[in-house]
All heavy atoms as an XYZ file, in Angstrom:
795
protein
N      13.747    -50.712   -157.503
C      12.605    -50.716   -156.624
C      11.312    -51.071   -157.362
O      10.456    -51.752   -156.812
N      11.187    -50.612   -158.598
C       9.944    -50.841   -159.347
C       9.740    -52.335   -159.595
O       8.648    -52.868   -159.412
C       9.943    -50.039   -160.666
C       8.754    -50.376   -161.526
C       9.995    -48.553   -160.375
N      10.795    -53.024   -160.025
C      10.679    -54.449   -160.308
C      10.507    -55.280   -159.032
O       9.751    -56.244   -159.017
C      11.891    -54.951   -161.111
C      11.985    -54.307   -162.450
C      13.012    -53.434   -162.758
C      10.999    -54.530   -163.433
C      13.074    -52.818   -164.002
C      11.075    -53.926   -164.666
C      12.101    -53.060   -164.962
O      12.161    -52.458   -166.172
N      11.218    -54.908   -157.992
C      11.053    -55.620   -156.722
C       9.618    -55.480   -156.211
O       9.041    -56.464   -155.734
C      11.999    -55.040   -155.662
C      13.435    -55.481   -155.795
C      14.312    -54.880   -154.729
O      14.073    -53.726   -154.294
O      15.236    -55.567   -154.300
N       9.068    -54.299   -156.326
C       7.688    -54.107   -155.889
C       6.718    -54.902   -156.746
O       5.748    -55.445   -156.235
C       7.313    -52.618   -155.885
C       8.064    -51.829   -154.853
C       8.052    -52.475   -153.492
O       6.976    -52.913   -153.020
O       9.127    -52.564   -152.873
N       6.976    -54.984   -158.035
C       6.106    -55.786   -158.883
C       6.143    -57.251   -158.448
O       5.100    -57.888   -158.298
C       6.492    -55.668   -160.358
C       5.569    -56.430   -161.257
C       4.322    -55.929   -161.558
C       5.934    -57.668   -161.755
C       3.431    -56.649   -162.356
C       5.073    -58.392   -162.547
C       3.819    -57.888   -162.863
N       7.338    -57.781   -158.215
C       7.471    -59.187   -157.839
C       6.894    -59.435   -156.452
O       6.056    -60.323   -156.274
C       8.946    -59.638   -157.888
C       9.130    -61.018   -157.252
C       9.454    -59.643   -159.315
N       7.326    -58.657   -155.458
C       6.960    -58.974   -154.078
C       5.604    -58.442   -153.649
O       5.003    -58.978   -152.733
C       8.050    -58.489   -153.109
C       9.309    -59.278   -153.265
C      10.396    -58.751   -153.933
C       9.393    -60.564   -152.768
C      11.546    -59.482   -154.104
C      10.554    -61.302   -152.929
C      11.638    -60.766   -153.604
N       5.116    -57.406   -154.272
C       3.795    -56.916   -153.921
C       2.730    -57.441   -154.877
O       1.816    -58.135   -154.466
C       3.765    -55.391   -153.905
C       4.187    -54.662   -152.678
C       4.860    -55.341   -151.572
N       6.261    -54.927   -151.456
C       7.148    -55.561   -150.727
N       6.832    -56.653   -150.061
N       8.386    -55.162   -150.674
N       2.889    -57.155   -156.153
C       1.844    -57.551   -157.087
C       1.742    -59.068   -157.189
O       0.658    -59.627   -157.058
C       2.077    -56.917   -158.483
C       1.041    -57.404   -159.484
C       2.048    -55.388   -158.378
N       2.839    -59.740   -157.390
C       2.800    -61.193   -157.583
C       2.650    -61.938   -156.251
O       1.694    -62.693   -156.059
C       4.025    -61.692   -158.376
C       3.992    -61.112   -159.793
C       4.081    -63.214   -158.397
C       5.209    -61.406   -160.634
N       3.583    -61.754   -155.310
C       3.556    -62.509   -154.052
C       2.319    -62.175   -153.239
O       1.635    -63.090   -152.762
C       4.848    -62.291   -153.240
C       4.739    -62.939   -151.870
C       6.067    -62.842   -153.981
N       2.008    -60.892   -153.087
C       0.853    -60.520   -152.256
C      -0.438    -61.013   -152.906
O      -1.301    -61.612   -152.230
C       0.814    -59.002   -151.995
C      -0.518    -58.581   -151.392
C       1.953    -58.595   -151.065
N      -0.594    -60.812   -154.196
C      -1.829    -61.213   -154.867
C      -2.027    -62.734   -154.819
O      -3.112    -63.208   -154.467
C      -1.831    -60.724   -156.327
O      -1.676    -59.305   -156.323
C      -3.107    -61.103   -157.042
N      -0.989    -63.477   -155.125
C      -1.100    -64.946   -155.105
C      -1.313    -65.442   -153.672
O      -2.140    -66.333   -153.433
C       0.141    -65.610   -155.729
C       0.131    -65.368   -157.238
C       0.201    -67.099   -155.426
C       1.396    -65.801   -157.956
N      -0.622    -64.864   -152.706
C      -0.767    -65.287   -151.310
C      -2.174    -64.998   -150.788
O      -2.780    -65.835   -150.135
C       0.250    -64.571   -150.417
O       1.546    -64.942   -150.778
N      -2.684    -63.804   -151.082
C      -4.051    -63.505   -150.650
C      -5.061    -64.463   -151.279
O      -5.975    -64.938   -150.604
C      -4.428    -62.054   -151.016
C      -3.883    -60.974   -150.085
C      -4.176    -59.586   -150.640
C      -4.444    -61.124   -148.693
N      -4.883    -64.752   -152.562
C      -5.770    -65.711   -153.209
C      -5.669    -67.069   -152.536
O      -6.681    -67.696   -152.219
C      -5.422    -65.824   -154.706
C      -6.263    -66.862   -155.409
C      -7.545    -66.574   -155.826
C      -5.751    -68.136   -155.636
C      -8.327    -67.529   -156.443
C      -6.515    -69.105   -156.278
C      -7.796    -68.799   -156.690
N      -4.451    -67.535   -152.300
C      -4.236    -68.842   -151.682
C      -4.862    -68.928   -150.287
O      -5.601    -69.850   -149.979
C      -2.746    -69.152   -151.615
C      -2.431    -70.455   -150.949
C      -2.646    -71.666   -151.575
C      -1.902    -70.481   -149.651
C      -2.373    -72.878   -150.944
C      -1.626    -71.670   -149.018
C      -1.865    -72.879   -149.663
N      -4.558    -67.948   -149.450
C      -5.065    -67.986   -148.082
C      -6.584    -67.764   -148.018
O      -7.256    -68.380   -147.195
C      -4.353    -66.933   -147.220
C      -2.900    -67.240   -146.964
C      -1.943    -66.248   -147.121
C      -2.481    -68.492   -146.582
C      -0.600    -66.518   -146.887
C      -1.137    -68.777   -146.358
C      -0.200    -67.778   -146.507
N      -7.111    -66.884   -148.876
C      -8.552    -66.598   -148.843
C      -9.375    -67.666   -149.548
O     -10.359    -68.156   -148.988
C      -8.864    -65.250   -149.542
C      -8.529    -64.085   -148.664
O      -8.621    -64.135   -147.461
N      -8.158    -62.988   -149.287
N      -8.999    -68.014   -150.763
C      -9.848    -68.883   -151.589
C      -9.533    -70.375   -151.434
O     -10.449    -71.194   -151.459
C      -9.714    -68.510   -153.070
C     -10.028    -67.065   -153.371
C     -11.467    -66.752   -153.084
C     -11.757    -65.304   -153.476
N     -13.051    -64.868   -153.053
N      -8.265    -70.730   -151.299
C      -7.894    -72.133   -151.194
C      -8.024    -72.625   -149.744
O      -8.681    -73.619   -149.478
C      -6.460    -72.379   -151.719
C      -6.285    -71.838   -153.131
C      -6.095    -73.864   -151.630
C      -7.135    -72.490   -154.200
N      -7.376    -71.915   -148.833
C      -7.430    -72.323   -147.423
C      -8.661    -71.784   -146.701
O      -8.952    -72.229   -145.585
C      -6.163    -71.863   -146.671
C      -4.849    -72.478   -147.163
C      -3.688    -71.987   -146.298
C      -4.887    -74.001   -147.146
N      -9.345    -70.847   -147.283
C     -10.561    -70.231   -146.738
C     -10.375    -69.671   -145.335
O     -11.224    -69.837   -144.449
C     -11.715    -71.223   -146.773
C     -12.075    -71.656   -148.174
C     -13.300    -72.543   -148.168
N     -13.537    -73.071   -149.502
C     -14.311    -72.485   -150.409
N     -14.884    -71.334   -150.143
N     -14.490    -73.037   -151.583
N      -9.245    -68.980   -145.165
C      -8.990    -68.310   -143.875
C      -9.753    -67.000   -143.827
O     -10.139    -66.447   -144.867
C      -7.497    -68.054   -143.704
C      -6.583    -69.280   -143.693
C      -5.131    -68.855   -143.642
C      -6.926    -70.168   -142.504
N      -9.947    -66.477   -142.643
C     -10.588    -65.180   -142.500
C      -9.715    -64.106   -143.147
O      -8.485    -64.236   -143.191
C     -10.838    -64.854   -141.043
C     -11.836    -65.789   -140.404
C     -12.097    -65.433   -138.972
C     -13.110    -66.410   -138.401
N     -13.464    -66.133   -137.039
N     -10.358    -63.046   -143.620
C      -9.646    -62.016   -144.386
C      -8.500    -61.400   -143.591
O      -7.408    -61.220   -144.139
C     -10.626    -60.942   -144.831
C     -10.006    -59.941   -145.762
C     -11.011    -58.966   -146.305
C     -10.317    -58.003   -147.244
N     -11.245    -57.047   -147.827
N      -8.716    -61.075   -142.326
C      -7.644    -60.425   -141.571
C      -6.477    -61.381   -141.318
O      -5.318    -60.961   -141.314
C      -8.170    -59.819   -140.269
C      -8.503    -60.798   -139.179
C      -7.563    -61.112   -138.197
C      -9.764    -61.400   -139.107
C      -7.865    -62.008   -137.184
C     -10.065    -62.297   -138.092
C      -9.135    -62.592   -137.151
O      -9.423    -63.485   -136.150
N      -6.734    -62.664   -141.150
C      -5.659    -63.645   -140.964
C      -4.894    -63.818   -142.271
O      -3.659    -63.844   -142.270
C      -6.218    -65.001   -140.464
C      -6.782    -64.837   -139.046
C      -5.162    -66.092   -140.505
C      -7.488    -66.050   -138.513
N      -5.615    -63.882   -143.377
C      -4.978    -63.986   -144.693
C      -4.081    -62.779   -144.954
O      -2.968    -62.913   -145.463
C      -6.028    -64.063   -145.793
O      -6.788    -65.225   -145.662
N      -4.567    -61.615   -144.582
C      -3.800    -60.385   -144.811
C      -2.537    -60.379   -143.979
O      -1.459    -60.066   -144.469
C      -4.671    -59.144   -144.508
O      -5.855    -59.196   -145.320
C      -3.925    -57.877   -144.784
N      -2.631    -60.746   -142.726
C      -1.456    -60.768   -141.840
C      -0.445    -61.792   -142.344
O       0.757    -61.482   -142.434
C      -1.866    -61.073   -140.392
C      -2.644    -59.888   -139.795
C      -0.649    -61.423   -139.520
C      -3.311    -60.172   -138.481
N      -0.887    -62.991   -142.681
C       0.036    -64.030   -143.195
C       0.692    -63.578   -144.495
O       1.877    -63.803   -144.710
C      -0.701    -65.358   -143.388
C      -1.140    -66.063   -142.113
C      -1.985    -67.293   -142.471
C       0.070    -66.467   -141.285
N      -0.081    -62.941   -145.353
C       0.447    -62.461   -146.626
C       1.521    -61.409   -146.411
O       2.577    -61.450   -147.034
C      -0.690    -61.913   -147.494
O      -1.559    -62.987   -147.842
C      -0.172    -61.238   -148.746
N       1.250    -60.466   -145.538
C       2.220    -59.402   -145.243
C       3.515    -60.012   -144.677
O       4.611    -59.618   -145.076
C       1.615    -58.355   -144.291
C       0.553    -57.533   -145.036
C       2.685    -57.451   -143.707
C      -0.269    -56.638   -144.154
N       3.379    -60.952   -143.778
C       4.574    -61.597   -143.196
C       5.366    -62.380   -144.256
O       6.599    -62.301   -144.289
C       4.188    -62.510   -142.035
C       3.637    -61.809   -140.789
C       3.135    -62.838   -139.786
C       4.712    -60.923   -140.174
N       4.657    -63.098   -145.103
C       5.314    -63.860   -146.170
C       6.027    -62.944   -147.151
O       7.198    -63.158   -147.486
C       4.293    -64.738   -146.898
C       4.821    -65.531   -148.088
C       5.818    -66.594   -147.613
C       3.688    -66.179   -148.847
N       5.344    -61.900   -147.597
C       5.932    -60.991   -148.584
C       7.123    -60.220   -148.000
O       8.150    -60.076   -148.669
C       4.879    -60.009   -149.083
N       7.008    -59.774   -146.757
C       8.109    -59.004   -146.171
C       9.334    -59.870   -145.875
O      10.471    -59.445   -146.077
C       7.645    -58.284   -144.903
O       7.243    -59.183   -143.922
N       9.097    -61.102   -145.433
C      10.210    -62.015   -145.174
C      10.907    -62.434   -146.461
O      12.136    -62.428   -146.547
C       9.732    -63.261   -144.406
O       9.075    -62.826   -143.220
C      10.873    -64.157   -144.039
N      10.123    -62.768   -147.483
C      10.730    -63.169   -148.763
C      11.454    -61.991   -149.409
O      12.518    -62.154   -150.031
C       9.684    -63.749   -149.713
O       8.664    -62.837   -150.002
N      10.915    -60.779   -149.255
C      11.578    -59.571   -149.753
C      12.954    -59.413   -149.112
O      13.934    -59.129   -149.789
C      10.699    -58.358   -149.440
C      11.317    -57.026   -149.747
C      11.432    -56.594   -151.049
C      11.748    -56.205   -148.732
C      11.992    -55.357   -151.337
C      12.308    -54.968   -149.015
C      12.420    -54.539   -150.324
N      13.040    -59.637   -147.814
C      14.311    -59.504   -147.110
C      15.290    -60.605   -147.514
O      16.457    -60.332   -147.794
C      14.072    -59.537   -145.597
O      15.255    -59.305   -144.908
N      14.810    -61.840   -147.576
C      15.675    -62.983   -147.939
C      16.253    -62.813   -149.339
O      17.405    -63.158   -149.598
C      14.896    -64.307   -147.813
C      14.613    -64.612   -146.346
C      15.640    -65.464   -148.477
C      13.660    -65.760   -146.124
N      15.466    -62.265   -150.239
C      15.888    -62.080   -151.631
C      17.197    -61.321   -151.748
O      18.013    -61.610   -152.636
C      14.791    -61.323   -152.399
C      15.152    -60.916   -153.780
C      15.157    -61.841   -154.801
C      15.501    -59.600   -154.062
C      15.502    -61.481   -156.093
C      15.850    -59.229   -155.338
C      15.849    -60.169   -156.366
N      17.466    -60.390   -150.853
C      18.683    -59.577   -150.923
C      19.959    -60.356   -150.600
O      21.066    -59.841   -150.807
C      18.554    -58.374   -149.992
C      17.570    -57.374   -150.489
N      16.232    -57.472   -150.206
C      17.712    -56.274   -151.253
C      15.592    -56.450   -150.771
N      16.471    -55.707   -151.417
N      19.835    -61.571   -150.114
C      21.013    -62.376   -149.736
C      21.274    -63.509   -150.724
O      22.234    -64.256   -150.542
C      20.824    -62.951   -148.332
C      20.584    -61.888   -147.302
C      19.313    -61.635   -146.806
C      21.629    -61.079   -146.854
C      19.086    -60.639   -145.883
C      21.407    -60.069   -145.928
C      20.140    -59.871   -145.454
O      19.913    -58.862   -144.541
N      20.454    -63.645   -151.738
C      20.560    -64.765   -152.674
C      21.406    -64.415   -153.887
O      21.526    -63.245   -154.282
C      19.176    -65.206   -153.137
C      18.206    -65.654   -152.037
C      16.868    -66.000   -152.637
C      18.775    -66.825   -151.263
N      21.966    -65.427   -154.501
C      22.684    -65.272   -155.752
C      24.116    -64.804   -155.581
O      24.553    -64.500   -154.473
N      24.837    -64.730   -156.697
C      26.239    -64.344   -156.641
C      26.465    -62.899   -156.185
O      27.513    -62.569   -155.660
C      26.736    -64.547   -158.079
C      25.511    -64.505   -158.918
C      24.400    -65.012   -158.049
N      25.494    -62.032   -156.383
C      25.625    -60.635   -155.955
C      24.932    -60.368   -154.633
O      24.810    -59.217   -154.221
C      25.042    -59.696   -157.039
C      25.844    -59.766   -158.317
O      27.049    -59.929   -158.295
N      25.146    -59.692   -159.429
N      24.480    -61.423   -153.970
C      23.786    -61.265   -152.692
C      24.735    -60.832   -151.601
O      25.942    -61.078   -151.648
N      24.176    -60.147   -150.641
C      24.965    -59.691   -149.510
C      25.187    -60.812   -148.509
O      24.443    -61.790   -148.507
C      24.259    -58.526   -148.815
C      24.124    -57.312   -149.692
C      23.414    -56.187   -148.957
O      23.417    -56.161   -147.703
O      22.839    -55.333   -149.633
N      26.178    -60.646   -147.647
C      26.396    -61.588   -146.554
C      25.303    -61.356   -145.523
O      25.010    -60.195   -145.184
C      27.796    -61.392   -145.943
C      28.858    -61.729   -146.993
C      27.964    -62.247   -144.692
C      30.269    -61.378   -146.578
N      24.713    -62.440   -145.028
C      23.598    -62.319   -144.090
C      24.020    -61.639   -142.801
O      25.019    -61.983   -142.191
C      23.009    -63.684   -143.758
C      21.830    -63.599   -142.828
C      20.568    -63.329   -143.320
C      21.993    -63.762   -141.468
C      19.473    -63.232   -142.485
C      20.912    -63.677   -140.598
C      19.649    -63.407   -141.110
N      23.229    -60.640   -142.397
C      23.379    -59.981   -141.115
C      21.964    -59.808   -140.553
O      21.063    -59.361   -141.245
C      24.039    -58.619   -141.237
C      25.467    -58.674   -141.697
C      26.067    -57.277   -141.811
O      25.457    -56.286   -141.443
N      27.270    -57.224   -142.350
N      21.802    -60.154   -139.304
C      20.483    -60.076   -138.691
C      19.927    -58.665   -138.716
O      18.736    -58.458   -138.972
C      20.520    -60.607   -137.247
C      19.191    -60.691   -136.527
C      18.201    -61.590   -137.280
C      19.404    -61.191   -135.102
N      20.769    -57.665   -138.481
C      20.294    -56.287   -138.443
C      19.720    -55.841   -139.789
O      18.665    -55.218   -139.836
C      21.405    -55.343   -138.001
O      22.498    -55.408   -138.912
N      20.387    -56.172   -140.890
C      19.868    -55.780   -142.203
C      18.673    -56.643   -142.600
O      17.760    -56.147   -143.274
C      20.943    -55.851   -143.296
O      21.462    -57.187   -143.370
C      22.061    -54.853   -143.044
N      18.643    -57.886   -142.152
C      17.484    -58.732   -142.400
C      16.241    -58.147   -141.738
O      15.182    -58.052   -142.349
C      17.738    -60.158   -141.895
C      16.553    -61.052   -142.047
C      16.222    -61.611   -143.271
C      15.726    -61.311   -140.962
C      15.114    -62.427   -143.414
C      14.613    -62.134   -141.083
C      14.307    -62.684   -142.325
N      16.366    -57.745   -140.486
C      15.239    -57.158   -139.752
C      14.808    -55.828   -140.393
O      13.623    -55.588   -140.584
C      15.590    -56.989   -138.261
C      15.708    -58.359   -137.599
C      14.540    -56.129   -137.543
C      16.257    -58.332   -136.191
N      15.785    -54.994   -140.730
C      15.480    -53.720   -141.375
C      14.699    -53.907   -142.670
O      13.684    -53.265   -142.925
C      16.757    -52.928   -141.629
C      16.562    -51.587   -142.344
C      15.816    -50.608   -141.451
C      17.888    -51.011   -142.779
N      15.171    -54.834   -143.501
C      14.495    -55.094   -144.778
C      13.129    -55.753   -144.570
O      12.189    -55.493   -145.332
C      15.374    -55.961   -145.673
C      16.523    -55.164   -146.235
C      17.258    -55.965   -147.298
N      18.314    -55.170   -147.873
C      19.599    -55.433   -147.744
N      19.994    -56.497   -147.082
N      20.498    -54.652   -148.307
N      13.028    -56.597   -143.544
C      11.715    -57.194   -143.255
C      10.717    -56.123   -142.842
O       9.551    -56.140   -143.279
C      11.833    -58.233   -142.148
O      12.570    -59.351   -142.590
N      11.159    -55.187   -142.026
C      10.269    -54.078   -141.614
C       9.907    -53.203   -142.800
O       8.761    -52.755   -142.923
C      10.922    -53.276   -140.482
C      11.068    -53.995   -139.145
C      11.859    -53.141   -138.165
C       9.702    -54.356   -138.588
N      10.884    -52.948   -143.671
C      10.594    -52.165   -144.873
C       9.608    -52.918   -145.758
O       8.669    -52.322   -146.309
C      11.894    -51.886   -145.644
N       9.809    -54.218   -145.902
C       8.870    -55.041   -146.672
C       7.495    -55.049   -146.071
O       6.480    -55.019   -146.778
N       7.432    -55.073   -144.746
C       6.144    -55.027   -144.063
C       5.433    -53.703   -144.368
O       4.251    -53.689   -144.740
C       6.365    -55.155   -142.549
C       5.132    -55.307   -141.710
C       5.360    -56.378   -140.640
C       4.765    -54.016   -141.040
N       6.155    -52.593   -144.262
C       5.580    -51.289   -144.560
C       5.128    -51.201   -146.019
O       4.011    -50.743   -146.307
C       6.587    -50.182   -144.244
C       6.151    -48.764   -144.618
C       4.963    -48.340   -143.776
C       7.304    -47.799   -144.444
N       5.958    -51.662   -146.931
C       5.609    -51.603   -148.350
C       4.417    -52.509   -148.669
O       3.592    -52.159   -149.526
C       6.830    -51.959   -149.202
C       7.950    -50.922   -149.186
C       9.241    -51.487   -149.792
C       7.542    -49.655   -149.872
N       4.317    -53.645   -148.006
C       3.168    -54.525   -148.213
C       1.877    -53.875   -147.722
O       0.832    -53.954   -148.382
C       3.370    -55.860   -147.497
O       4.423    -56.583   -148.079
N       1.940    -53.205   -146.587
C       0.779    -52.508   -146.071
C       0.369    -51.388   -147.007
O      -0.812    -51.213   -147.331
C       1.031    -51.986   -144.622
C      -0.067    -51.045   -144.182
C       1.170    -53.148   -143.654
N       1.370    -50.631   -147.489
C       1.078    -49.558   -148.449
C       0.430    -50.145   -149.699
O      -0.550    -49.598   -150.209
C       2.355    -48.775   -148.806
C       2.831    -47.969   -147.594
C       2.118    -47.839   -149.999
C       4.198    -47.323   -147.775
N       0.964    -51.253   -150.186
C       0.384    -51.879   -151.394
C      -1.070    -52.295   -151.177
O      -1.929    -52.038   -152.022
C       1.225    -53.077   -151.828
C       0.599    -53.845   -152.966
C       0.572    -53.301   -154.250
C      -0.029    -55.058   -152.755
C      -0.017    -53.983   -155.303
C      -0.647    -55.734   -153.800
C      -0.614    -55.192   -155.063
O      -1.234    -55.862   -156.112
N      -1.345    -52.926   -150.059
C      -2.698    -53.411   -149.798
C      -3.692    -52.258   -149.697
O      -4.801    -52.331   -150.204
C      -2.725    -54.297   -148.540
C      -2.041    -55.634   -148.854
C      -4.141    -54.539   -148.045
C      -1.789    -56.531   -147.669
N      -3.268    -51.162   -149.058
C      -4.198    -50.053   -148.828
C      -4.170    -48.976   -149.920
O      -5.155    -48.274   -150.101
C      -3.956    -49.424   -147.467
C      -4.403    -50.299   -146.336
C      -3.487    -51.054   -145.622
C      -5.757    -50.425   -146.031
C      -3.899    -51.871   -144.572
C      -6.192    -51.250   -145.007
C      -5.252    -51.988   -144.271
N      -3.050    -48.837   -150.630
C      -2.926    -47.743   -151.600
C      -2.643    -48.188   -153.026
O      -2.807    -47.416   -153.964
C      -1.828    -46.757   -151.143
C      -2.087    -46.093   -149.833
C      -3.227    -45.150   -149.898
N      -2.929    -44.184   -150.955
C      -3.649    -43.139   -151.241
N      -4.727    -42.891   -150.531
N      -3.320    -42.332   -152.205
N      -2.110    -49.390   -153.223
C      -1.873    -49.897   -154.559
C      -0.415    -49.889   -154.972
O       0.466    -49.431   -154.238
N      -0.210    -50.387   -156.179
C       1.155    -50.580   -156.702
C       1.903    -49.277   -156.944
O       3.076    -49.155   -156.630
C       1.096    -51.401   -157.994
C       2.424    -51.519   -158.696
C       3.439    -52.267   -158.132
C       2.660    -50.851   -159.881
C       4.671    -52.378   -158.753
C       3.884    -50.945   -160.509
C       4.894    -51.711   -159.954
O       6.096    -51.804   -160.562
N       1.236    -48.295   -157.533
C       1.898    -47.055   -157.886
C       2.528    -46.370   -156.700
O       3.715    -45.980   -156.735
N       1.781    -46.209   -155.634
C       2.304    -45.553   -154.436
C       3.442    -46.354   -153.830
O       4.442    -45.812   -153.379
C       1.170    -45.333   -153.401
C       1.686    -44.740   -152.115
C       0.061    -44.465   -153.982
N       3.310    -47.667   -153.850
C       4.352    -48.550   -153.294
C       5.628    -48.436   -154.107
O       6.722    -48.319   -153.542
C       3.859    -50.004   -153.268
O       2.611    -50.057   -152.607
C       4.849    -50.898   -152.546
N       5.520    -48.476   -155.428
C       6.714    -48.376   -156.276
C       7.391    -47.021   -156.123
O       8.619    -46.929   -156.057
C       6.323    -48.617   -157.724
N       6.600    -45.939   -156.062
C       7.186    -44.626   -155.831
C       7.870    -44.537   -154.488
O       8.965    -43.984   -154.372
C       6.108    -43.521   -155.932
C       5.755    -43.140   -157.329
C       4.441    -43.234   -157.786
C       6.719    -42.691   -158.228
C       4.099    -42.887   -159.074
C       6.393    -42.338   -159.522
C       5.075    -42.436   -159.941
O       4.745    -42.101   -161.228
N       7.256    -45.073   -153.469
C       7.848    -45.043   -152.127
C       9.193    -45.759   -152.111
O      10.189    -45.229   -151.582
C       6.911    -45.705   -151.095
O       5.656    -45.018   -151.123
C       7.495    -45.682   -149.702
N       9.266    -46.923   -152.696
C      10.514    -47.690   -152.750
C      11.553    -46.944   -153.586
O      12.733    -46.847   -153.203
C      10.262    -49.067   -153.324
C      11.410    -50.009   -153.183
N      11.236    -51.362   -153.101
C      12.747    -49.814   -153.098
C      12.439    -51.937   -152.987
N      13.354    -51.012   -152.991
N      11.151    -46.417   -154.718
C      12.088    -45.683   -155.593
C      12.629    -44.440   -154.919
O      13.837    -44.154   -155.006
C      11.395    -45.320   -156.899
O      11.019    -46.480   -157.596
N      11.785    -43.704   -154.245
C      12.246    -42.510   -153.532
C      13.214    -42.886   -152.418
O      14.236    -42.223   -152.219
C      11.032    -41.700   -152.995
C      10.296    -41.069   -154.184
C      11.480    -40.637   -152.011
C       8.929    -40.492   -153.833
N      12.929    -43.972   -151.715
C      13.840    -44.452   -150.668
C      15.208    -44.788   -151.268
O      16.253    -44.411   -150.723
C      13.240    -45.673   -149.959
C      14.202    -46.322   -149.006
C      14.472    -45.763   -147.768
C      14.875    -47.494   -149.367
C      15.360    -46.351   -146.888
C      15.770    -48.088   -148.498
C      16.006    -47.518   -147.258
O      16.914    -48.106   -146.408
N      15.211    -45.502   -152.413
C      16.458    -45.846   -153.079
C      17.233    -44.608   -153.489
O      18.467    -44.548   -153.338
C      16.204    -46.736   -154.280
C      15.793    -48.144   -153.897
O      15.982    -48.529   -152.725
O      15.273    -48.873   -154.779
N      16.549    -43.596   -153.993
C      17.205    -42.347   -154.392
C      17.784    -41.613   -153.194
O      18.900    -41.072   -153.269
C      16.222    -41.446   -155.133
C      15.829    -41.914   -156.520
C      14.713    -41.041   -157.085
C      17.023    -41.914   -157.469
N      17.088    -41.623   -152.085
C      17.595    -40.987   -150.862
C      18.887    -41.681   -150.432
O      19.854    -41.027   -150.065
C      16.544    -41.013   -149.742
C      15.402    -40.048   -150.070
C      17.175    -40.667   -148.386
C      14.196    -40.178   -149.170
N      18.928    -43.011   -150.498
C      20.144    -43.737   -150.114
C      21.321    -43.398   -151.028
O      22.467    -43.367   -150.570
C      19.891    -45.249   -150.164
C      19.061    -45.828   -149.040
C      18.935    -47.338   -149.202
C      19.617    -45.490   -147.682
N      21.056    -43.167   -152.299
C      22.131    -42.794   -153.232
C      22.754    -41.458   -152.883
O      23.949    -41.255   -153.093
C      21.588    -42.736   -154.654
C      21.368    -44.067   -155.369
C      20.691    -43.820   -156.711
C      22.689    -44.782   -155.563
N      21.958    -40.544   -152.348
C      22.456    -39.204   -152.062
C      22.977    -39.010   -150.660
O      23.505    -37.961   -150.341
C      21.376    -38.173   -152.365
C      21.104    -38.079   -153.850
C      19.895    -38.549   -154.383
C      22.047    -37.552   -154.714
C      19.670    -38.507   -155.743
C      21.803    -37.506   -156.092
C      20.639    -37.963   -156.584
O      20.382    -37.915   -157.922
N      22.845    -40.029   -149.823
C      23.369    -39.912   -148.442
C      24.816    -40.326   -148.387
O      25.322    -41.155   -148.976
C      22.511    -40.763   -147.456
C      21.149    -40.122   -147.324
C      23.180    -40.887   -146.126
C      20.208    -40.813   -146.376
């Protein structure tokens, strides 16, 4: 969870916000919405890539996209630490269920 959050929140969100705000000069709220959608969708797609990727299922794609959306919002409003802890705690809960 910690590395995924670093990649998808710190890198993707930061670069996307910079691109939409500074390069395309979009309004802040539009840039934020586009960034959240991009980060959450790429977060979900990432789980299906590579030799260890899962077989695509719409239900898990939507679930991960929503989780990515929530984590992106947490990152924007609270920062990396809270986001990484949230993801890590979620992963630990799944291990014990």
